[in-house]
ROGU-773478 format. One record per residue (C-alpha): x, y, z. Coordinates in steps of 0.001 Angstrom, whole numbers, plus 500000, padded with zeros to 6 digits. Layout:
<rs>
XYZ/...
</rs>
This chain:
<rs>
503675487680523922/501861487713520568/498147487091520351/495822485970517583/493949489255517898/492802490914514676/493975494494514292/491433497285514025/494006499289512019/497234498568510183/499559501383509118/501371500628505859/504036502886504331/504882503397500674/507816505136498940/507372508912498774/508412508922495111/505170507164494158/503277509331491656/499777510685492149/498525507988489767/500211505291491838/498764506727495049/495296506647493537/495773502973492626/497147502165496081/494113503569497902/491351502032495759/488790499942497594/489689496841495572/493402497123496405/492714497624500126/490374494611500055/493109492604498324/495604493504501081/493108492510503784/492579489117502154/496127488091501243/497936489294504361/496278487439507198/499166488088509593/501333491168509995/503983492604512251/505823495932512231/508688495727509765/507035493198507442/507567494125503788/505131493242501028/506060493341497335/502871494399495579/501778495097492009/499750498225491190/497523498517488145/499029500715485420/496216500216482946/496378498627479534/499882499741478587/503230499702480295/505301497502482502/504345496368485969/504497498913488748/505771496908491688/506591498547494970/507454497557498512/504906498310501195/506082498156504811/503975497493507903/504691500356510305/502287499380513071/499037497766514139/496290498774516563/496196497375519111/499952496978519238/499783493287520236/497522492326517309/498935489930514739/496039489433512345/494458491461509542/490873490950508456/488052492471506438/487238494869509283/490839496091509620/491298499678508445/494356500124506230/496077503496506653/498775504538504185/501678506831505072/504742507967503116/508299506964503827/511474507941502015/512082505648499081/512197505073495348/509825503414492927/511278501502490000/509387500435486922/509248500689483186/506468503176482501/506106506906483138/503276506197485601/505874506662488341/507012510075487120/505680513617487103/505094513166483361/502717510269483983/498923510374484317/497488512890486769/495569512023489890/491950511154489223/490863512522492606/492789515781492414/493824515293496043/497169513628495435/500458515306494577/
</rs>
């Protein structure tokens, strides 16, 4: 039976072909805050089509994020206090700019591949 409980953590997967630049954009505080605000409800298997910032030039970088799980497992809500954890899954990223490729911009943190 589902509850209206807010999750303390939501695990969201992204395609493993996402570049270091894309990973940096995915994990910014403003993007995580955006996810917490626009996705009030979630369940494992939900897929979200999201846009990542590619800067002032290039086409949109849109990718599919997938909800892999919530803590506690019976939670159905996401809120400002919910921690968003990102994990890789096998998959492709399609878009029009080299931001998705190895030739694109390098990671700003130096911690991403």
